[in-house]
C-alpha positions in Angstrom: 92.7 73.5 145.1 96.4 74.3 145.8 97.1 76.7 148.6 100.3 78.7 148.3 102.0 80.8 151.0 103.5 84.1 149.8 106.2 85.3 152.2 107.5 88.9 152.5 110.5 90.1 154.4 109.1 93.6 154.6 105.9 95.0 156.1 102.9 94.7 153.7 101.6 98.0 152.5 101.3 99.1 148.9 104.8 98.3 147.4 105.7 96.8 144.1 105.8 93.2 145.4 102.3 93.6 146.8 101.1 95.2 143.6 102.5 92.4 141.5 100.9 89.7 143.6 97.6 91.4 143.9 97.4 91.9 140.2 97.9 88.2 139.7 95.6 87.2 142.6 92.7 89.2 141.3 92.9 87.5 137.9 93.7 83.9 138.8 91.2 81.1 139.0 91.0 80.9 142.8 89.1 77.6 142.7 92.4 76.1 141.5 95.0 78.2 143.3 94.5 80.1 146.5 97.1 82.5 148.1 97.9 83.2 151.7 100.3 85.9 152.8 102.9 86.1 155.6 105.1 88.9 156.9 107.1 88.9 160.2 106.2 92.5 160.5 102.9 94.4 160.0 100.2 94.8 157.4 99.9 98.5 157.2 97.2 98.5 154.5 93.7 97.5 155.9 92.2 97.7 152.4 94.7 95.2 151.1 94.0 92.8 154.0 90.3 93.1 153.5 90.5 92.4 149.7 92.7 89.4 150.3 90.2 88.0 152.8 87.3 88.7 150.5 89.0 86.5 147.8 89.5 83.6 150.3 93.0 84.3 151.3 94.6 84.8 154.8 97.1 87.4 156.0 99.4 86.3 158.8 101.6 88.8 160.7 103.9 88.7 163.7 103.7 92.5 164.1 107.4 92.9 164.9 108.8 96.5 164.3 110.7 96.9 161.1 114.2 97.9 162.1 117.7 96.7 163.0 117.0 93.0 163.7 115.1 92.3 160.5 117.1 89.2 159.5 116.8 87.6 162.9 113.1 88.5 163.1 112.5 87.0 159.6 114.4 83.8 160.4 112.6 83.2 163.7 109.2 84.1 162.5 109.3 82.0 159.3 110.7 79.0 161.2 108.0 79.3 163.8 105.2 79.7 161.2 106.3 76.8 159.0 106.7 74.5 162.0 102.9 74.6 162.6 101.4 75.6 159.2 101.9 73.0 156.4 102.0 74.3 152.9 102.9 72.5 149.7 104.3 75.6 148.0 106.0 78.5 149.7 107.0 81.5 147.6 109.5 84.1 148.9 109.5 87.7 147.7 112.2 90.1 148.7 114.8 92.6 147.6 117.0 90.9 150.3 119.3 88.1 149.1 119.5 86.9 152.7 115.7 86.5 152.9 115.6 84.4 149.7 118.4 82.1 150.8 117.3 81.8 154.4 113.7 81.4 153.5 114.4 78.6 151.1 116.5 76.8 153.7 113.8 77.1 156.4 111.2 75.8 153.9 113.4 72.9 153.0 113.9 72.1 156.7 110.1 72.2 157.2 109.8 69.7 154.3 107.9 72.1 151.9 108.0 70.3 148.5 108.1 73.4 146.3 110.3 76.4 147.4 110.2 79.4 145.1 112.5 82.4 145.4 111.5 85.5 143.5 113.9 88.4 142.7 112.0 91.7 142.3 114.9 94.2 142.1 118.6 94.8 141.9 120.7 96.5 144.6 123.8 98.5 145.5 127.0 97.2 144.0 129.3 97.4 146.9 131.5 95.2 149.1 128.6 94.1 151.3 126.6 93.0 148.2 129.5 91.0 146.8 130.1 89.3 150.1 126.4 88.4 150.7 126.1 87.1 147.1 129.2 84.9 147.4 128.0 83.5 150.7 124.5 82.9 149.3 125.6 80.7 146.4 125.7 77.4 148.2 122.3 78.0 149.8 120.6 79.3 146.6 121.9 76.3 144.7 120.8 73.8 147.3 117.5 74.9 148.8 115.2 76.6 146.2 113.3 74.4 143.7 112.4 77.3 141.5 113.8 80.7 140.6 111.6 83.6 139.4 112.5 87.2 138.5 110.7 90.2 137.2 113.5 90.9 134.7 116.8 89.4 133.5 118.6 92.2 135.5 116.8 91.2 138.7 117.8 87.5 138.2 121.4 88.4 137.6 121.6 90.4 140.8 120.3 87.7 143.1 120.9 84.3 141.6 124.1 82.3 141.2 125.9 82.5 137.9 125.2 78.9 137.1 121.4 79.5 137.5 121.7 82.3 135.0 123.9 80.5 132.5 121.8 77.4 132.5 118.6 79.4 132.1 117.1 77.8 135.2 115.1 80.9 136.1 111.8 82.2 134.7 110.9 85.8 134.0 107.4 86.6 135.2 106.2 89.9 133.7 105.0 92.6 136.1 101.7 92.7 134.2 98.9 95.2 134.8 95.2 95.4 134.5 94.6 97.3 131.3 90.9 97.6 132.2 91.9 99.9 135.1 95.2 101.4 133.8 94.3 103.1 130.5 94.2 106.6 129.1 91.0 108.4 130.2 90.9 112.1 129.4 87.7 112.7 131.3 89.2 111.1 134.4 92.3 113.3 134.0 90.2 116.4 134.0 88.2 115.2 137.0 91.1 114.3 139.3 93.0 117.5 138.4 90.0 119.5 139.5 89.7 117.5 142.7 93.4 118.0 143.5 93.2 121.7 142.7 95.7 121.4 139.8 95.5 123.8 136.9 94.7 122.1 133.6 97.9 123.4 131.9 100.3 122.9 134.9 103.1 120.3 134.3 102.4 117.5 136.8 105.2 115.1 137.8 104.2 112.0 139.6 105.7 109.2 141.8 104.1 106.2 143.4 106.1 104.1 145.9 107.1 103.4 149.4 109.0 106.2 151.2 112.2 104.0 151.5 115.9 104.3 150.7 115.5 102.4 147.4 113.1 104.9 145.9 115.5 107.9 146.4 112.8 110.4 147.3 115.5 112.9 148.5 116.9 113.2 145.1 113.4 113.3 143.6 112.8 116.4 145.7 116.1 117.9 144.4 115.0 117.3 140.9 111.6 118.8 141.5 113.2 121.9 143.1 115.1 122.4 139.8 111.9 121.8 137.8 110.0 124.3 139.9 112.7 126.9 139.5 112.3 126.6 135.7 108.5 126.5 135.8 106.9 127.7 139.0 103.5 126.2 137.9 104.9 122.7 138.2 103.3 120.2 140.7 104.6 117.0 142.2 102.2 114.3 143.3 103.6 111.7 145.8 101.5 108.6 146.5 102.6 106.2 149.1 103.8 105.9 152.7 106.8 104.7 154.5 109.5 105.2 157.1 111.2 108.1 155.3 108.1 110.2 154.8 108.7 112.6 157.7 112.3 113.2 156.5 111.0 114.0 152.9 108.3 116.3 154.3 110.9 118.2 156.2 113.0 118.6 153.1 110.0 119.9 151.1 109.4 122.4 153.9 113.0 123.5 154.0 113.0 124.1 150.2 109.7 126.1 150.5 107.9 123.7 148.1 105.0 122.9 150.3 102.4 124.5 148.0 103.8 122.5 145.0 104.3 119.1 146.4 101.2 117.0 147.3 101.6 114.1 149.7 98.7 111.9 148.9 99.3 108.9 151.2 98.1 105.4 150.4 95.7 105.6 147.6 93.3 103.2 145.8 92.8 105.5 142.8 96.3 105.1 141.3 95.0 104.9 137.7 93.2 108.2 138.1 96.3 109.8 139.6 98.4 108.6 136.7 95.9 110.0 134.2 96.3 113.4 136.0 100.1 113.3 135.6 102.2 114.4 132.6 105.3 112.4 133.4 106.2 109.7 135.9 109.6 110.1 137.6 111.4 107.2 139.2 115.0 108.0 140.3 115.4 104.7 142.2 118.8 103.5 143.4 117.8 100.0 142.2 114.7 98.2 140.7 114.1 95.1 138.8 111.2 96.0 136.5 108.9 98.4 138.4 105.2 97.6 138.4 104.4 101.3 138.6 106.5 101.9 135.5 104.3 99.4 133.5 101.2 100.9 135.1 102.2 104.4 134.0 102.9 103.3 130.4 99.6 101.5 130.3 97.9 104.9 130.9 100.1 106.4 128.1 102.3 108.2 130.6 106.0 108.6 129.8 108.4 107.3 132.4 111.8 109.0 133.2 113.8 106.7 135.5 117.4 106.1 136.5 119.8 103.8 134.6 119.8 101.6 137.7 116.4 100.4 136.6 116.2 97.4 134.3 115.9 98.7 130.7 113.0 96.3 130.1 110.0 98.6 130.3 107.7 97.4 127.6 107.1 100.6 125.6 110.6 101.9 124.6 109.4 105.3 123.3 107.8 106.0 126.7 110.9 105.2 128.7 113.9 107.5 129.3 116.9 106.5 131.4 119.1 109.1 133.1 122.2 108.4 135.2 121.8 109.2 138.9 125.1 111.1 138.6 123.4 113.6 136.3 122.5 116.9 137.9 119.0 117.8 139.0 119.0 120.4 136.2 119.6 117.7 133.6 116.7 115.7 134.9 114.5 118.8 135.1 115.2 119.7 131.5 114.2 116.2 130.3 111.2 116.2 132.5 109.8 119.5 131.4 110.4 118.7 127.7 108.7 115.3 128.1 105.8 116.7 130.0 105.1 119.2 127.2 105.2 116.4 124.6 103.0 114.3 126.8 100.2 116.9 127.0 100.1 117.1 123.2 100.8 113.6 122.0 99.7 111.2 124.8 98.0 108.1 123.3 96.0 105.0 124.2 98.6 102.2 124.7 96.3 99.4 125.8 96.9 97.2 122.7 100.6 97.9 122.8 100.9 96.7 126.4 98.9 93.6 125.7 101.0 92.8 122.6 104.2 93.2 124.7 103.0 90.5 127.1 102.1 92.7 130.0 98.3 92.3 130.1 97.3 90.8 133.5 94.7 88.3 132.5 97.1 86.3 130.2 100.0 86.7 132.7 97.8 85.5 135.6 96.9 82.4 133.7 100.6 81.7 133.2 101.3 82.3 136.9 98.4 80.0 137.9 99.7 77.3 135.6 103.2 77.6 137.0 101.9 76.7 140.5 99.6 73.9 139.2 102.5 72.4 137.1 104.9 72.5 140.0 102.3 70.9 142.3 101.7 68.1 139.8 105.5 67.5 139.4 105.9 67.3 143.1 102.9 64.9 143.5 100.9 67.4 145.5 97.2 66.6 145.5 94.9 69.5 144.4 92.7 69.0 147.5 94.9 70.9 149.9 92.3 72.0 152.4 94.7 71.7 155.4 97.3 74.2 154.2 97.5 77.3 156.2 95.9 75.6 159.3 97.9 75.2 162.5 99.1 71.7 163.0 97.9 72.0 166.6 95.0 73.8 168.2 97.4 75.4 170.7 99.2 77.4 168.0 98.8 81.1 168.7 101.7 82.6 166.6 101.6 83.9 163.1 98.1 85.2 163.8 95.9 86.6 161.1 96.3 90.3 160.8 
């Protein structure tokens, strides 16, 4: 068995990176490949931790607060952990270019044979982005052994031009479990009743961390315009994060408290998506959002920003609107799409599978990627010592 360390530069909760990995992890052959997880911050999702441990994995945290010194905390924590926990493969996941370049360097210094960097999103095109990307080029050419991305757009945002031109990266689809994410009219009716939502009310939905990237403030502006046009409209928000108090205050200020439902961290996302009529994702940047694929797998149309990679698998269930467009423009598109969805929503399970986004097939490919890289690096499959401290006195990087 090969043991792989998955490293995050953010707290672990229920974000897209966690969803991607957990979808893969649940469907891999864990007698061949086992995953452990590391964050310098916290694991804010006890259910996630419990599930990982039930499948034989470990969750290591340093429990630092997520704030101004994130890069320093990331560097020191990863360096400390790798100095005492030997792994043959370390896989870095982050929207931060710094984390990918620094992580790969630290892994190389710790003599990790296989060092994977994974781009899950784009970013803001500004001076800071261009400076960081230019500075990262020598490091990202020297230290990673493998480059993965959720989309071509995500790869272009993070990796050096020569990596892109020479096709040295691999796109790994953000695949979903179509046994869980599928159209279920009975489930739709049930969850609407539980939530107290009228059967004919247009329901907008969003699933994601309350963070700057997801642009919740603009989502509330959009919903205010929707609600003005149709007072029966409801917005479901699933997730948690540092900006949630600010968004709650905005909802209260706009007198939308009776129409916006904050649902917190949820385990019934497929049921919630069945209850929705349209999924709205006005993100500042994304690679290829897992939640977008999950929504389409339930037959749900997705309206998202043009900052998101135009690679969602079902083209007729994806609509892209510029962030510069007014909330009214978004609202008109949303209400029209919601009306169409209630009448013409369909089972898309086969379409998702044919597009290459069915999790069982994708997980086999992901598992084979690790096994192939291990074989090429001469790593023995009996890797029982990975993840164990190199000395009994090691107390850092404790299991969460």
